[in-house]
Every structure is written in structure tokens, then in C-alpha cells.
C-alpha positions as CSV (number, residue, x, y, z in Angstrom):
1,X,6.1,-28.5,38.5
2,X,8.3,-25.7,39.8
3,X,7.7,-22.1,40.5
4,X,10.1,-21.2,37.6
5,X,7.9,-23.3,35.3
6,X,4.7,-21.6,36.5
7,X,6.3,-18.2,36.0
8,X,7.1,-18.9,32.3
9,X,5.1,-17.1,29.6
10,X,3.0,-19.8,27.9
11,X,0.8,-17.3,26.0
12,X,2.3,-18.3,22.7
13,X,1.4,-22.0,23.3
14,X,-1.8,-23.8,22.6
15,X,-2.9,-27.0,24.4
16,X,-5.4,-29.3,22.7
17,X,-7.4,-31.3,25.2
18,X,-9.6,-34.2,24.2
19,X,-13.0,-33.7,25.8
20,X,-13.3,-37.3,27.0
21,X,-9.7,-37.6,28.1
22,X,-9.6,-38.3,31.9
23,X,-5.8,-38.3,31.9
24,X,-5.6,-34.5,31.3
25,X,-8.2,-33.5,33.9
26,X,-5.8,-31.5,36.0
27,X,-5.0,-29.0,33.2
28,X,-7.4,-26.4,34.6
29,X,-5.5,-26.5,37.9
30,X,-2.1,-26.1,36.1
31,X,-3.4,-23.2,34.0
32,X,-4.8,-21.4,37.0
33,X,-1.4,-21.5,38.7
34,X,0.4,-20.1,35.6
35,X,1.2,-16.4,35.4
36,X,0.6,-16.4,31.6
37,X,-1.2,-19.7,30.8
38,X,-1.4,-21.3,27.4
39,X,-4.5,-21.1,25.2
40,X,-6.7,-24.1,25.3
41,X,-8.6,-25.8,22.6
42,X,-11.1,-28.6,23.5
43,X,-11.5,-31.4,20.9
44,X,-15.2,-32.3,21.2
45,X,-16.2,-35.9,21.7
46,X,-12.6,-37.0,21.5
47,X,-10.4,-39.3,23.6
48,X,-6.6,-39.3,24.3
49,X,-4.7,-40.0,21.1
50,X,-7.4,-38.7,18.8
51,X,-4.8,-37.5,16.3
52,X,-3.0,-40.9,16.0
53,X,-4.5,-43.3,13.5
54,X,-4.2,-47.0,14.1
55,X,-3.6,-46.8,17.9
56,X,-7.2,-47.5,19.2
57,X,-7.0,-49.4,22.5
58,X,-7.5,-49.2,26.2
59,X,-4.4,-48.9,28.4
60,X,-3.7,-48.8,32.1
61,X,-1.8,-45.8,33.3
62,X,-0.7,-44.1,36.6
63,X,-1.9,-40.5,36.9
64,X,0.2,-38.4,39.2
65,X,-1.3,-35.3,40.8
66,X,1.5,-32.9,39.9
67,X,-0.4,-29.7,40.5
68,X,-0.5,-29.9,44.3
69,X,3.2,-29.8,44.9
70,X,5.4,-27.0,43.6
71,X,8.9,-28.5,43.6
72,X,12.3,-26.8,43.8
73,X,14.6,-27.1,40.8
74,X,16.7,-29.6,42.8
75,X,13.7,-31.8,43.4
76,X,12.5,-31.5,39.9
77,X,15.9,-32.5,38.5
78,X,15.8,-35.7,40.4
79,X,12.5,-36.8,38.8
80,X,12.6,-39.5,36.2
81,X,10.2,-41.8,34.5
82,X,10.2,-44.1,37.5
83,X,7.2,-44.8,39.6
84,X,9.2,-45.3,42.8
85,X,10.6,-41.8,42.4
86,X,7.4,-40.1,41.3
87,X,5.2,-41.6,44.0
88,X,7.5,-40.1,46.7
89,X,6.6,-36.6,45.4
90,X,3.0,-36.9,44.1
91,X,-0.3,-38.5,45.0
92,X,-1.4,-40.9,42.2
93,X,-4.2,-43.1,41.0
94,X,-4.4,-46.0,38.6
95,X,-6.6,-45.3,35.6
96,X,-7.6,-47.0,32.4
97,X,-7.7,-44.6,29.5
98,X,-9.0,-45.0,26.0
99,X,-7.0,-44.1,22.9
100,X,-9.3,-43.5,20.0
101,X,-8.5,-41.9,16.7
102,X,-11.1,-39.3,15.4
103,X,-10.3,-38.5,11.8
104,X,-12.7,-35.5,11.5
105,X,-11.4,-33.8,14.6
106,X,-7.8,-34.7,13.7
107,X,-8.1,-33.0,10.3
108,X,-9.8,-30.0,11.8
109,X,-7.1,-29.5,14.4
110,X,-4.3,-30.1,11.9
111,X,-5.7,-27.4,9.7
112,X,-6.0,-25.0,12.8
113,X,-2.3,-25.8,13.6
114,X,-1.3,-25.2,10.0
115,X,-3.2,-21.9,9.9
116,X,-1.4,-20.8,13.2
117,X,2.0,-21.7,11.8
118,X,1.4,-19.9,8.5
119,X,0.5,-16.7,10.5
120,X,3.9,-16.7,12.3
């Protein structure tokens, strides 16, 4: 995260967080640092991937604590999807997360998204 990213206006953005998703637990910290944070919807009794049918499984991940360090653009531009690079900037933990489709919540949130798009 950079100061420039935190200064952006995210008020026209909505973030959907699955209630049981331990991967996105630092969203509150991110939103508190934003000048104009996104809106947040919480999908009750859902896990990561709740809108993706057929992907039910448990997977190991690395969760980086990206909300503690505000990077310069130069540092940010050197980041890549590489653990060796990311671990030099951020603390991290190994987690196992659950991907679990929830048809009822998926349909409800797809309808909310459609309604938002139609109102634009």
C-alpha cells in the first residue's frame, strides 16, 4: 500500500467480505487508513470464494500484513507475486483457508450488484 493509494477516493467502490474469511481480516485496518474508504458488505455465514461454484476446497496460503507498511511508489513498483520479494517488505503468516460456494448468498449479492449497475 502506498500513501497515494490510501488517498484515492474509493467511495464509489463496494467491497464484499465473506464473514468467515480469515484471509480478508485486515480490511478494517485498510479502510481506516483510507481518506475515502469503500463501502463494505458482509456476506453472512460465507467463506472465501462464496460466489464461485465448484471450487470447494481447503488451500494453504501466505497472508501478508500489508497494512502496517506504507510503501513509496518505487518500493511498490518493485513488488511482484514472489514470496522472496514480498517477505522483505511485510510480515506474514501461513494460513489454511476454506473456499466454499454459497448459492443463496451468491444470488443475493449478484442481484445487489446488478441493481447497483442499473442505477448508474
